[in-house]
TORRODO-482690 format. One record per atom (N, C-alpha, C): z, y, x; residue in one letter; residue number from 1. Coordinates in nm, 3 decimals. Each point is the difference from the previous one (the first is absolute). Last residue first. Layout:
BEGIN
+---------+---------+---------+---------+-----+
|      c3 |      c2 |      c1 | residuo | num |
+---------+---------+---------+---------+-----+
|       Z |       Y |       X |       A | NUM |
...
+---------+---------+---------+---------+-----+
//
This chain:
BEGIN
+---------+---------+---------+---------+-----+
|      c3 |      c2 |      c1 | residuo | num |
+---------+---------+---------+---------+-----+
|   7.727 |  22.658 |  16.685 |       T | 155 |
|  -0.051 |   0.128 |   0.047 |       T | 155 |
|  -0.106 |  -0.016 |   0.106 |       T | 155 |
|   0.250 |  -0.356 |  -0.210 |       R | 154 |
|  -0.086 |   0.061 |  -0.100 |       R | 154 |
|  -0.060 |   0.130 |   0.049 |       R | 154 |
|   0.125 |  -0.443 |   0.312 |       T | 153 |
|   0.067 |   0.111 |  -0.070 |       T | 153 |
|  -0.099 |   0.065 |  -0.096 |       T | 153 |
|  -0.023 |  -0.528 |   0.136 |       R | 152 |
|  -0.041 |   0.133 |   0.045 |       R | 152 |
|   0.075 |   0.106 |  -0.079 |       R | 152 |
|   0.228 |  -0.481 |   0.074 |       Q | 151 |
|  -0.106 |   0.062 |  -0.075 |       Q | 151 |
|  -0.037 |   0.134 |   0.061 |       Q | 151 |
|   0.230 |  -0.488 |   0.163 |       Y | 150 |
|   0.009 |   0.144 |   0.015 |       Y | 150 |
|  -0.121 |   0.062 |  -0.067 |       Y | 150 |
|   0.305 |  -0.479 |  -0.038 |       S | 149 |
|  -0.132 |   0.062 |   0.007 |       S | 149 |
|   0.020 |   0.150 |   0.009 |       S | 149 |
|   0.292 |  -0.495 |   0.120 |       G | 148 |
|  -0.013 |   0.129 |  -0.067 |       G | 148 |
|  -0.142 |   0.049 |   0.006 |       G | 148 |
|   0.175 |  -0.401 |   0.215 |       G | 147 |
|  -0.021 |  -0.018 |  -0.143 |       G | 147 |
|  -0.010 |   0.129 |  -0.077 |       G | 147 |
|   0.039 |  -0.088 |   0.485 |       A | 146 |
|   0.129 |  -0.019 |  -0.063 |       A | 146 |
|  -0.013 |  -0.014 |  -0.152 |       A | 146 |
|  -0.377 |   0.093 |   0.274 |       D | 145 |
|   0.049 |  -0.132 |   0.038 |       D | 145 |
|   0.133 |  -0.032 |  -0.068 |       D | 145 |
|  -0.180 |   0.431 |  -0.055 |       Q | 144 |
|  -0.082 |  -0.097 |  -0.072 |       Q | 144 |
|   0.047 |  -0.143 |   0.031 |       Q | 144 |
|   0.203 |   0.352 |   0.234 |       L | 143 |
|   0.040 |   0.004 |  -0.140 |       L | 143 |
|  -0.080 |  -0.100 |  -0.084 |       L | 143 |
|  -0.117 |   0.050 |   0.451 |       V | 142 |
|   0.133 |  -0.061 |  -0.009 |       V | 142 |
|   0.046 |  -0.002 |  -0.145 |       V | 142 |
|  -0.405 |   0.221 |   0.093 |       R | 141 |
|  -0.014 |  -0.144 |   0.018 |       R | 141 |
|   0.134 |  -0.072 |  -0.014 |       R | 141 |
|  -0.006 |   0.475 |  -0.011 |       R | 140 |
|  -0.066 |  -0.055 |  -0.119 |       R | 140 |
|  -0.009 |  -0.152 |   0.008 |       R | 140 |
|   0.160 |   0.226 |   0.378 |       I | 139 |
|   0.097 |   0.007 |  -0.110 |       I | 139 |
|  -0.059 |  -0.060 |  -0.126 |       I | 139 |
|  -0.284 |   0.045 |   0.364 |       T | 138 |
|   0.097 |  -0.107 |   0.024 |       T | 138 |
|   0.104 |  -0.002 |  -0.111 |       T | 138 |
|  -0.312 |   0.345 |  -0.002 |       S | 137 |
|  -0.066 |  -0.125 |  -0.037 |       S | 137 |
|   0.092 |  -0.119 |   0.023 |       S | 137 |
|   0.144 |   0.431 |   0.129 |       T | 136 |
|   0.001 |  -0.015 |  -0.146 |       T | 136 |
|  -0.069 |  -0.130 |  -0.042 |       T | 136 |
|   0.235 |   0.021 |   0.484 |       G | 135 |
|  -0.106 |   0.068 |  -0.073 |       G | 135 |
|   0.008 |  -0.027 |  -0.149 |       G | 135 |
|   0.379 |   0.028 |   0.419 |       V | 134 |
|  -0.062 |  -0.092 |  -0.094 |       V | 134 |
|  -0.101 |   0.079 |  -0.082 |       V | 134 |
|   0.346 |   0.039 |   0.463 |       P | 133 |
|  -0.113 |   0.057 |  -0.074 |       P | 133 |
|  -0.074 |  -0.104 |  -0.084 |       P | 133 |
|   0.499 |  -0.124 |   0.085 |       P | 132 |
|  -0.105 |   0.047 |   0.090 |       P | 132 |
|  -0.121 |   0.048 |  -0.080 |       P | 132 |
|   0.488 |   0.040 |  -0.205 |       L | 131 |
|  -0.103 |  -0.103 |   0.011 |       L | 131 |
|  -0.108 |   0.051 |   0.094 |       L | 131 |
|   0.398 |   0.256 |  -0.144 |       G | 130 |
|  -0.002 |  -0.071 |   0.128 |       G | 130 |
|  -0.100 |  -0.113 |   0.011 |       G | 130 |
|   0.099 |   0.350 |  -0.355 |       D | 129 |
|   0.104 |  -0.103 |   0.002 |       D | 129 |
|  -0.006 |  -0.087 |   0.125 |       D | 129 |
|  -0.329 |   0.335 |  -0.083 |       R | 128 |
|   0.130 |   0.068 |   0.018 |       R | 128 |
|   0.113 |  -0.101 |   0.011 |       R | 128 |
|  -0.427 |  -0.163 |  -0.097 |       R | 127 |
|   0.003 |   0.048 |   0.138 |       R | 127 |
|   0.131 |   0.073 |   0.028 |       R | 127 |
|  -0.080 |  -0.144 |  -0.439 |       L | 126 |
|   0.020 |  -0.114 |   0.087 |       L | 126 |
|   0.006 |   0.042 |   0.147 |       L | 126 |
|  -0.101 |   0.330 |  -0.323 |       R | 125 |
|   0.138 |  -0.045 |  -0.014 |       R | 125 |
|   0.029 |  -0.115 |   0.096 |       R | 125 |
|  -0.445 |   0.159 |  -0.029 |       R | 124 |
|   0.089 |   0.098 |   0.065 |       R | 124 |
|   0.144 |  -0.045 |  -0.003 |       R | 124 |
|  -0.314 |  -0.264 |  -0.233 |       Q | 123 |
|  -0.021 |  -0.010 |   0.144 |       Q | 123 |
|   0.092 |   0.097 |   0.074 |       Q | 123 |
|  -0.015 |   0.026 |  -0.464 |       L | 122 |
|   0.070 |  -0.122 |   0.040 |       L | 122 |
|  -0.011 |  -0.020 |   0.151 |       L | 122 |
|  -0.248 |   0.345 |  -0.189 |       T | 121 |
|   0.143 |   0.035 |   0.001 |       T | 121 |
|   0.086 |  -0.121 |   0.038 |       T | 121 |
|  -0.465 |  -0.076 |  -0.036 |       R | 120 |
|   0.027 |   0.097 |   0.107 |       R | 120 |
|   0.148 |   0.037 |   0.005 |       R | 120 |
|  -0.166 |  -0.276 |  -0.347 |       L | 119 |
|   0.000 |  -0.072 |   0.127 |       L | 119 |
|   0.036 |   0.093 |   0.116 |       L | 119 |
|   0.208 |   0.129 |  -0.453 |       S | 118 |
|  -0.140 |  -0.020 |   0.037 |       S | 118 |
|   0.005 |  -0.076 |   0.132 |       S | 118 |
|   0.390 |   0.071 |  -0.411 |       W | 117 |
|  -0.052 |  -0.036 |   0.131 |       W | 117 |
|  -0.152 |   0.008 |   0.003 |       W | 117 |
|   0.329 |   0.312 |  -0.309 |       T | 116 |
|  -0.061 |  -0.133 |   0.002 |       T | 116 |
|  -0.059 |  -0.025 |   0.139 |       T | 116 |
|   0.225 |   0.400 |  -0.085 |       A | 115 |
|   0.071 |  -0.079 |  -0.100 |       A | 115 |
|  -0.056 |  -0.142 |  -0.007 |       A | 115 |
|   0.041 |   0.382 |   0.425 |       T | 114 |
|  -0.087 |  -0.061 |  -0.100 |       T | 114 |
|   0.086 |  -0.078 |  -0.099 |       T | 114 |
|   0.134 |   0.199 |   0.438 |       Q | 113 |
|  -0.075 |   0.105 |  -0.071 |       Q | 113 |
|  -0.102 |  -0.059 |  -0.098 |       Q | 113 |
|   0.353 |  -0.194 |   0.313 |       D | 112 |
|  -0.139 |  -0.046 |  -0.001 |       D | 112 |
|  -0.093 |   0.099 |  -0.069 |       D | 112 |
|   0.471 |   0.101 |   0.035 |       E | 111 |
|  -0.043 |  -0.045 |   0.133 |       E | 111 |
|  -0.148 |  -0.035 |   0.003 |       E | 111 |
|   0.203 |   0.130 |  -0.412 |       R | 110 |
|   0.009 |   0.109 |   0.098 |       R | 110 |
|  -0.056 |  -0.041 |   0.136 |       R | 110 |
|   0.007 |  -0.327 |  -0.353 |       R | 109 |
|  -0.084 |   0.115 |  -0.034 |       R | 109 |
|   0.004 |   0.110 |   0.105 |       R | 109 |
|   0.036 |  -0.530 |   0.061 |       R | 108 |
|   0.100 |   0.108 |  -0.004 |       R | 108 |
|  -0.077 |   0.131 |  -0.015 |       R | 108 |
|  -0.192 |  -0.484 |  -0.185 |       P | 107 |
|   0.004 |   0.096 |   0.110 |       P | 107 |
|   0.114 |   0.101 |  -0.017 |       P | 107 |
|   0.035 |  -0.508 |  -0.194 |       P | 106 |
|  -0.066 |   0.127 |  -0.032 |       P | 106 |
|   0.010 |   0.096 |   0.119 |       P | 106 |
|  -0.027 |  -0.538 |   0.068 |       Q | 105 |
|   0.098 |   0.101 |  -0.039 |       Q | 105 |
|  -0.070 |   0.133 |  -0.027 |       Q | 105 |
|  -0.251 |  -0.378 |   0.141 |       Q | 104 |
|   0.064 |  -0.034 |  -0.126 |       Q | 104 |
|   0.105 |   0.103 |  -0.043 |       Q | 104 |
|  -0.241 |   0.022 |   0.419 |       A | 103 |
|  -0.091 |   0.027 |  -0.111 |       A | 103 |
|   0.065 |  -0.027 |  -0.135 |       A | 103 |
|   0.235 |  -0.104 |   0.397 |       T | 102 |
|  -0.014 |   0.145 |  -0.012 |       T | 102 |
|  -0.090 |   0.035 |  -0.118 |       T | 102 |
|   0.051 |  -0.454 |   0.108 |       A | 101 |
|   0.125 |   0.054 |  -0.052 |       A | 101 |
|  -0.009 |   0.151 |  -0.018 |       A | 101 |
|  -0.365 |  -0.225 |   0.201 |       V | 100 |
|   0.011 |  -0.035 |  -0.142 |       V | 100 |
|   0.126 |   0.061 |  -0.061 |       V | 100 |
|  -0.066 |   0.057 |   0.462 |       I |  99 |
|  -0.105 |   0.070 |  -0.073 |       I |  99 |
|   0.013 |  -0.026 |  -0.150 |       I |  99 |
|   0.285 |  -0.236 |   0.289 |       Q |  98 |
|   0.038 |   0.141 |  -0.007 |       Q |  98 |
|  -0.103 |   0.080 |  -0.078 |       Q |  98 |
|  -0.091 |  -0.451 |   0.092 |       A |  97 |
|   0.105 |   0.011 |  -0.101 |       A |  97 |
|   0.045 |   0.144 |  -0.016 |       A |  97 |
|  -0.304 |  -0.093 |   0.341 |       R |  96 |
|  -0.065 |  -0.015 |  -0.130 |       R |  96 |
|   0.102 |   0.012 |  -0.114 |       R |  96 |
|   0.163 |  -0.001 |   0.438 |       A |  95 |
|  -0.073 |   0.124 |  -0.025 |       A |  95 |
|  -0.071 |  -0.005 |  -0.135 |       A |  95 |
|   0.222 |  -0.388 |   0.145 |       A |  94 |
|   0.098 |   0.105 |  -0.027 |       A |  94 |
|  -0.070 |   0.132 |  -0.032 |       A |  94 |
|  -0.259 |  -0.375 |   0.136 |       C |  93 |
|   0.051 |  -0.015 |  -0.138 |       C |  93 |
|   0.098 |   0.111 |  -0.035 |       C |  93 |
|  -0.343 |   0.132 |   0.380 |       D |  92 |
|   0.071 |  -0.124 |  -0.029 |       D |  92 |
|   0.052 |   0.000 |  -0.143 |       D |  92 |
|  -0.439 |   0.249 |   0.233 |       Y |  91 |
|   0.127 |   0.027 |  -0.064 |       Y |  91 |
|   0.066 |  -0.132 |  -0.040 |       Y |  91 |
|  -0.408 |  -0.019 |   0.227 |       T |  90 |
|   0.058 |   0.118 |   0.061 |       T |  90 |
|   0.139 |   0.027 |  -0.055 |       T |  90 |
|  -0.249 |  -0.491 |   0.050 |       P |  89 |
|   0.025 |   0.109 |  -0.094 |       P |  89 |
|   0.071 |   0.116 |   0.069 |       P |  89 |
|  -0.339 |  -0.318 |   0.273 |       R |  88 |
|   0.138 |  -0.003 |  -0.048 |       R |  88 |
|   0.021 |   0.115 |  -0.098 |       R |  88 |
|  -0.479 |  -0.251 |   0.101 |       R |  87 |
|   0.082 |   0.116 |   0.029 |       R |  87 |
|   0.138 |  -0.017 |  -0.059 |       R |  87 |
|  -0.283 |  -0.440 |   0.136 |       G |  86 |
|  -0.018 |   0.121 |  -0.081 |       G |  86 |
|   0.099 |   0.108 |   0.037 |       G |  86 |
|   0.106 |  -0.533 |   0.050 |       R |  85 |
|  -0.114 |   0.082 |   0.039 |       R |  85 |
|  -0.007 |   0.121 |  -0.091 |       R |  85 |
|   0.314 |  -0.372 |  -0.035 |       G |  84 |
|   0.042 |   0.109 |   0.088 |       G |  84 |
|  -0.115 |   0.088 |   0.045 |       G |  84 |
|  -0.078 |  -0.522 |  -0.127 |       P |  83 |
|   0.087 |   0.102 |  -0.060 |       P |  83 |
|   0.038 |   0.105 |   0.103 |       P |  83 |
|  -0.474 |  -0.264 |   0.020 |       A |  82 |
|   0.140 |  -0.019 |   0.039 |       A |  82 |
|   0.087 |   0.108 |  -0.062 |       A |  82 |
|  -0.457 |  -0.197 |  -0.213 |       I |  81 |
|   0.045 |   0.111 |   0.083 |       I |  81 |
|   0.148 |  -0.020 |   0.029 |       I |  81 |
|  -0.284 |  -0.442 |  -0.093 |       D |  80 |
|   0.041 |   0.121 |  -0.071 |       D |  80 |
|   0.039 |   0.108 |   0.100 |       D |  80 |
|  -0.117 |  -0.445 |   0.130 |       V |  79 |
|  -0.120 |   0.076 |  -0.034 |       V |  79 |
|   0.033 |   0.128 |  -0.078 |       V |  79 |
|   0.334 |  -0.325 |   0.134 |       A |  78 |
|  -0.047 |   0.078 |   0.114 |       A |  78 |
|  -0.125 |   0.081 |  -0.033 |       A |  78 |
|   0.220 |  -0.330 |  -0.286 |       K |  77 |
|   0.045 |   0.139 |  -0.017 |       K |  77 |
|  -0.048 |   0.091 |   0.113 |       K |  77 |
|  -0.058 |  -0.480 |  -0.007 |       V |  76 |
|  -0.108 |   0.077 |  -0.063 |       V |  76 |
|   0.041 |   0.145 |  -0.023 |       V |  76 |
|   0.308 |  -0.217 |   0.351 |       G |  75 |
|  -0.095 |  -0.073 |  -0.083 |       G |  75 |
|  -0.105 |   0.093 |  -0.058 |       G |  75 |
|   0.379 |   0.092 |   0.320 |       Q |  74 |
|   0.010 |   0.032 |  -0.143 |       Q |  74 |
|  -0.091 |  -0.081 |  -0.091 |       Q |  74 |
|   0.039 |  -0.053 |   0.498 |       R |  73 |
|   0.135 |   0.031 |  -0.049 |       R |  73 |
|   0.006 |   0.005 |  -0.153 |       R |  73 |
|  -0.414 |  -0.072 |   0.225 |       N |  72 |
|   0.088 |  -0.111 |   0.037 |       N |  72 |
|   0.141 |   0.022 |  -0.053 |       N |  72 |
|  -0.314 |   0.345 |  -0.049 |       F |  71 |
|  -0.031 |  -0.110 |  -0.091 |       F |  71 |
|   0.090 |  -0.121 |   0.030 |       F |  71 |
|   0.017 |   0.373 |   0.288 |       R |  70 |
|   0.064 |   0.032 |  -0.128 |       R |  70 |
|  -0.022 |  -0.113 |  -0.101 |       R |  70 |
|  -0.215 |  -0.036 |   0.414 |       A |  69 |
|   0.146 |  -0.008 |   0.020 |       A |  69 |
|   0.074 |   0.026 |  -0.130 |       A |  69 |
|  -0.464 |   0.056 |  -0.006 |       V |  68 |
|   0.033 |  -0.142 |   0.016 |       V |  68 |
|   0.150 |  -0.017 |   0.018 |       V |  68 |
|  -0.169 |   0.439 |  -0.013 |       L |  67 |
|  -0.008 |  -0.063 |  -0.132 |       L |  67 |
|   0.039 |  -0.147 |   0.008 |       L |  67 |
|  -0.039 |   0.244 |   0.399 |       K |  66 |
|   0.120 |   0.042 |  -0.073 |       K |  66 |
|   0.004 |  -0.065 |  -0.138 |       K |  66 |
|  -0.384 |  -0.073 |   0.254 |       A |  65 |
|   0.114 |  -0.066 |   0.065 |       A |  65 |
|   0.131 |   0.035 |  -0.071 |       A |  65 |
|  -0.393 |   0.215 |  -0.136 |       V |  64 |
|   0.000 |  -0.139 |  -0.046 |       V |  64 |
|   0.118 |  -0.074 |   0.061 |       V |  64 |
|  -0.078 |   0.439 |   0.138 |       G |  63 |
|   0.046 |  -0.001 |  -0.139 |       G |  63 |
|   0.008 |  -0.141 |  -0.056 |       G |  63 |
|  -0.184 |   0.073 |   0.431 |       S |  62 |
|   0.146 |   0.013 |   0.000 |       S |  62 |
|   0.058 |   0.001 |  -0.141 |       S |  62 |
|  -0.482 |  -0.015 |   0.138 |       H |  61 |
|   0.069 |  -0.125 |  -0.031 |       H |  61 |
|   0.151 |   0.015 |  -0.011 |       H |  61 |
|  -0.405 |   0.374 |  -0.114 |       H |  60 |
|   0.079 |  -0.054 |   0.110 |       H |  60 |
|   0.080 |  -0.121 |  -0.045 |       H |  60 |
|  -0.297 |   0.253 |  -0.288 |       H |  59 |
|  -0.061 |   0.024 |   0.130 |       H |  59 |
|   0.073 |  -0.069 |   0.114 |       H |  59 |
|  -0.074 |  -0.141 |  -0.546 |       W |  58 |
|   0.087 |   0.075 |   0.090 |       W |  58 |
|  -0.067 |   0.011 |   0.135 |       W |  58 |
|  -0.144 |  -0.253 |  -0.404 |       G |  57 |
|  -0.046 |   0.138 |   0.008 |       G |  57 |
|   0.089 |   0.088 |   0.085 |       G |  57 |
|   0.011 |  -0.491 |  -0.095 |       A |  56 |
|   0.075 |   0.082 |  -0.095 |       A |  56 |
|  -0.042 |   0.146 |   0.004 |       A |  56 |
|  -0.196 |  -0.313 |   0.296 |       Q |  55 |
|  -0.027 |  -0.050 |  -0.135 |       Q |  55 |
|   0.071 |   0.084 |  -0.106 |       Q |  55 |
|   0.081 |   0.088 |   0.460 |       R |  54 |
|  -0.136 |   0.039 |  -0.038 |       R |  54 |
|  -0.032 |  -0.043 |  -0.143 |       R |  54 |
|   0.411 |  -0.140 |   0.178 |       A |  53 |
|   0.001 |   0.146 |  -0.018 |       A |  53 |
|  -0.138 |   0.048 |  -0.043 |       A |  53 |
|   0.049 |  -0.452 |   0.110 |       A |  52 |
|   0.066 |   0.029 |  -0.127 |       A |  52 |
|   0.003 |   0.150 |  -0.027 |       A |  52 |
|  -0.167 |  -0.143 |   0.414 |       Q |  51 |
|  -0.092 |  -0.040 |  -0.107 |       Q |  51 |
|   0.060 |   0.032 |  -0.136 |       Q |  51 |
|   0.274 |   0.071 |   0.373 |       S |  50 |
|  -0.112 |   0.095 |   0.000 |       S |  50 |
|  -0.099 |  -0.032 |  -0.111 |       S |  50 |
|   0.361 |  -0.297 |   0.072 |       L |  49 |
|   0.048 |   0.127 |  -0.055 |       L |  49 |
|  -0.113 |   0.102 |  -0.009 |       L |  49 |
|  -0.152 |  -0.508 |  -0.024 |       S |  48 |
|   0.082 |   0.079 |   0.092 |       S |  48 |
|   0.043 |   0.130 |  -0.067 |       S |  48 |
|  -0.092 |  -0.456 |  -0.287 |       Q |  47 |
|  -0.072 |   0.104 |   0.071 |       Q |  47 |
|   0.095 |   0.076 |   0.092 |       Q |  47 |
|   0.104 |  -0.370 |  -0.320 |       G |  46 |
|  -0.017 |  -0.027 |   0.142 |       G |  46 |
|  -0.078 |   0.104 |   0.077 |       G |  46 |
|   0.163 |  -0.022 |  -0.474 |       Q |  45 |
|  -0.116 |  -0.088 |   0.017 |       Q |  45 |
|  -0.032 |  -0.024 |   0.147 |       Q |  45 |
|   0.349 |   0.297 |  -0.129 |       A |  44 |
|   0.037 |  -0.134 |  -0.047 |       A |  44 |
|  -0.114 |  -0.100 |   0.016 |       A |  44 |
|  -0.078 |   0.454 |   0.096 |       V |  43 |
|   0.086 |  -0.059 |   0.103 |       V |  43 |
|   0.041 |  -0.141 |  -0.040 |       V |  43 |
|  -0.245 |   0.241 |  -0.316 |       A |  42 |
|  -0.084 |  -0.029 |   0.116 |       A |  42 |
|   0.082 |  -0.063 |   0.112 |       A |  42 |
|   0.225 |   0.152 |  -0.387 |       R |  41 |
|  -0.080 |  -0.119 |  -0.030 |       R |  41 |
|  -0.086 |  -0.040 |   0.119 |       R |  41 |
|   0.244 |   0.401 |   0.026 |       S |  40 |
|   0.091 |  -0.115 |   0.001 |       S |  40 |
|  -0.076 |  -0.130 |  -0.023 |       S |  40 |
|  -0.241 |   0.402 |  -0.036 |       A |  39 |
|   0.040 |  -0.023 |   0.139 |       A |  39 |
|   0.091 |  -0.122 |   0.010 |       A |  39 |
|  -0.130 |   0.141 |  -0.429 |       Q |  38 |
|  -0.115 |  -0.052 |   0.073 |       Q |  38 |
|   0.037 |  -0.031 |   0.145 |       Q |  38 |
|   0.325 |   0.207 |  -0.270 |       A |  37 |
|  -0.021 |  -0.138 |  -0.042 |       A |  37 |
|  -0.118 |  -0.062 |   0.074 |       A |  37 |
|   0.087 |   0.454 |   0.071 |       R |  36 |
|   0.108 |  -0.081 |   0.059 |       R |  36 |
|  -0.017 |  -0.147 |  -0.037 |       R |  36 |
|  -0.300 |   0.305 |  -0.195 |       R |  35 |
|  -0.024 |  -0.013 |   0.144 |       R |  35 |
|   0.108 |  -0.084 |   0.068 |       R |  35 |
|   0.049 |   0.101 |  -0.458 |       V |  34 |
|  -0.114 |  -0.090 |   0.019 |       V |  34 |
|  -0.024 |  -0.022 |   0.149 |       V |  34 |
|   0.325 |   0.316 |  -0.124 |       R |  33 |
|   0.047 |  -0.137 |  -0.025 |       R |  33 |
|  -0.112 |  -0.100 |   0.023 |       R |  33 |
|  -0.111 |   0.454 |   0.031 |       D |  32 |
|   0.087 |  -0.038 |   0.112 |       D |  32 |
|   0.055 |  -0.141 |  -0.018 |       D |  32 |
|  -0.265 |   0.194 |  -0.346 |       V |  31 |
|  -0.079 |  -0.034 |   0.117 |       V |  31 |
|   0.088 |  -0.045 |   0.116 |       V |  31 |
|   0.135 |  -0.074 |  -0.522 |       R |  30 |
|   0.000 |   0.108 |   0.099 |       R |  30 |
|  -0.070 |  -0.045 |   0.128 |       R |  30 |
|  -0.157 |  -0.238 |  -0.450 |       E |  29 |
|   0.121 |   0.007 |   0.082 |       E |  29 |
|  -0.011 |   0.119 |   0.096 |       E |  29 |
|  -0.335 |  -0.186 |  -0.312 |       S |  28 |
|   0.084 |   0.103 |  -0.059 |       S |  28 |
|   0.131 |   0.018 |   0.078 |       S |  28 |
|  -0.337 |  -0.328 |   0.105 |       T |  27 |
|  -0.069 |   0.129 |   0.004 |       T |  27 |
|   0.086 |   0.113 |  -0.055 |       T |  27 |
|   0.108 |  -0.499 |   0.256 |       A |  26 |
|   0.018 |   0.084 |  -0.119 |       A |  26 |
|  -0.074 |   0.132 |   0.017 |       A |  26 |
|   0.056 |  -0.372 |   0.325 |       Q |  25 |
|  -0.124 |   0.006 |  -0.075 |       Q |  25 |
|   0.008 |   0.091 |  -0.122 |       Q |  25 |
|   0.374 |  -0.077 |   0.298 |       A |  24 |
|  -0.113 |   0.034 |   0.088 |       A |  24 |
|  -0.130 |   0.016 |  -0.078 |       A |  24 |
|   0.400 |  -0.147 |  -0.221 |       I |  23 |
|   0.010 |   0.141 |   0.039 |       I |  23 |
|  -0.122 |   0.041 |   0.080 |       I |  23 |
|   0.031 |  -0.455 |  -0.124 |       R |  22 |
|  -0.013 |   0.085 |  -0.120 |       R |  22 |
|   0.002 |   0.148 |   0.037 |       R |  22 |
|   0.078 |  -0.315 |   0.343 |       E |  21 |
|  -0.139 |  -0.006 |  -0.047 |       E |  21 |
|  -0.022 |   0.093 |  -0.118 |       E |  21 |
|   0.440 |  -0.054 |   0.157 |       L |  20 |
|  -0.080 |   0.078 |   0.095 |       L |  20 |
|  -0.147 |   0.002 |  -0.041 |       L |  20 |
|   0.288 |  -0.271 |  -0.254 |       T |  19 |
|   0.032 |   0.141 |  -0.020 |       T |  19 |
|  -0.082 |   0.089 |   0.093 |       T |  19 |
|  -0.034 |  -0.467 |   0.048 |       R |  18 |
|  -0.062 |   0.044 |  -0.125 |       R |  18 |
|   0.025 |   0.148 |  -0.024 |       R |  18 |
|   0.215 |  -0.197 |   0.370 |       Q |  17 |
|  -0.145 |   0.004 |   0.021 |       Q |  17 |
|  -0.072 |   0.049 |  -0.124 |       Q |  17 |
|   0.462 |  -0.074 |  -0.028 |       E |  16 |
|  -0.028 |   0.119 |   0.081 |       E |  16 |
|  -0.150 |   0.013 |   0.025 |       E |  16 |
|   0.145 |  -0.386 |  -0.221 |       E |  15 |
|   0.021 |   0.116 |  -0.086 |       E |  15 |
|  -0.032 |   0.129 |   0.075 |       E |  15 |
|  -0.002 |  -0.407 |   0.233 |       S |  14 |
|  -0.119 |   0.010 |  -0.085 |       S |  14 |
|   0.011 |   0.121 |  -0.093 |       S |  14 |
|   0.250 |   0.036 |   0.464 |       S |  13 |
|   0.008 |  -0.093 |  -0.113 |       S |  13 |
|  -0.126 |   0.019 |  -0.086 |       S |  13 |
|   0.015 |   0.098 |   0.539 |       L |  12 |
|   0.012 |   0.057 |  -0.134 |       L |  12 |
|   0.013 |  -0.109 |  -0.104 |       L |  12 |
|   0.139 |   0.039 |   0.552 |       P |  11 |
|  -0.085 |  -0.067 |  -0.100 |       P |  11 |
|   0.027 |   0.056 |  -0.140 |       P |  11 |
|   0.082 |   0.333 |   0.405 |       R |  10 |
|   0.059 |  -0.126 |  -0.044 |       R |  10 |
|  -0.094 |  -0.066 |  -0.101 |       R |  10 |
|  -0.159 |   0.331 |   0.400 |       L |   9 |
|   0.032 |  -0.001 |  -0.142 |       L |   9 |
|   0.053 |  -0.137 |  -0.039 |       L |   9 |
|   0.061 |   0.180 |   0.508 |       P |   8 |
|  -0.103 |  -0.050 |  -0.092 |       P |   8 |
|   0.051 |  -0.001 |  -0.144 |       P |   8 |
|   0.123 |   0.309 |   0.425 |       D |   7 |
|   0.072 |  -0.081 |  -0.099 |       D |   7 |
|  -0.104 |  -0.051 |  -0.099 |       D |   7 |
|  -0.191 |   0.226 |   0.330 |       K |   6 |
|   0.114 |  -0.045 |   0.079 |       K |   6 |
|   0.089 |  -0.089 |  -0.086 |       K |   6 |
|  -0.533 |   0.038 |  -0.101 |       P |   5 |
|   0.130 |   0.064 |  -0.023 |       P |   5 |
|   0.108 |  -0.058 |   0.089 |       P |   5 |
|  -0.518 |   0.030 |   0.155 |       L |   4 |
|   0.081 |  -0.083 |  -0.089 |       L |   4 |
|   0.136 |   0.065 |  -0.017 |       L |   4 |
|  -0.523 |   0.163 |   0.141 |       L |   3 |
|   0.143 |   0.025 |   0.018 |       L |   3 |
|   0.079 |  -0.080 |  -0.101 |       L |   3 |
|  -0.506 |  -0.055 |   0.250 |       A |   2 |
|   0.074 |   0.003 |  -0.125 |       A |   2 |
|   0.148 |   0.015 |   0.029 |       A |   2 |
|  -0.442 |   0.167 |   0.289 |       M |   1 |
|   0.111 |  -0.094 |   0.002 |       M |   1 |
|   0.081 |   0.016 |  -0.128 |       M |   1 |
+---------+---------+---------+---------+-----+
//
């Protein structure tokens, strides 16, 4: 039995149809975008959700139903990855600013027991100043993102 969408796909404009065709047939496009475009195009051609899912290489029709609802709201942007996906940053802007500010000031010789920063001594200082456990690779990445570069020590 063919499963029809609860919210049918709205009629597509000719521009939307051309864009979906281009994305669905592109060989240099991301696979997830191609599959979403293929599923959207199949539903627009009158296929059921299950048929559209099989044509796009999906195992279940529920993803196609969600895609159709999103396509009705957003248009062709529905084939892109939705914003807010991925891992949240561990350190917020304030913590990153604290890392950069600490690296820009000279070390306190008695307290830090050094005249120049190393990633390890910078890490110890930041932990003493109350920053949650931060690794040396994170410190290096934050400094690189801020436009600085950290060189290897001579010893």
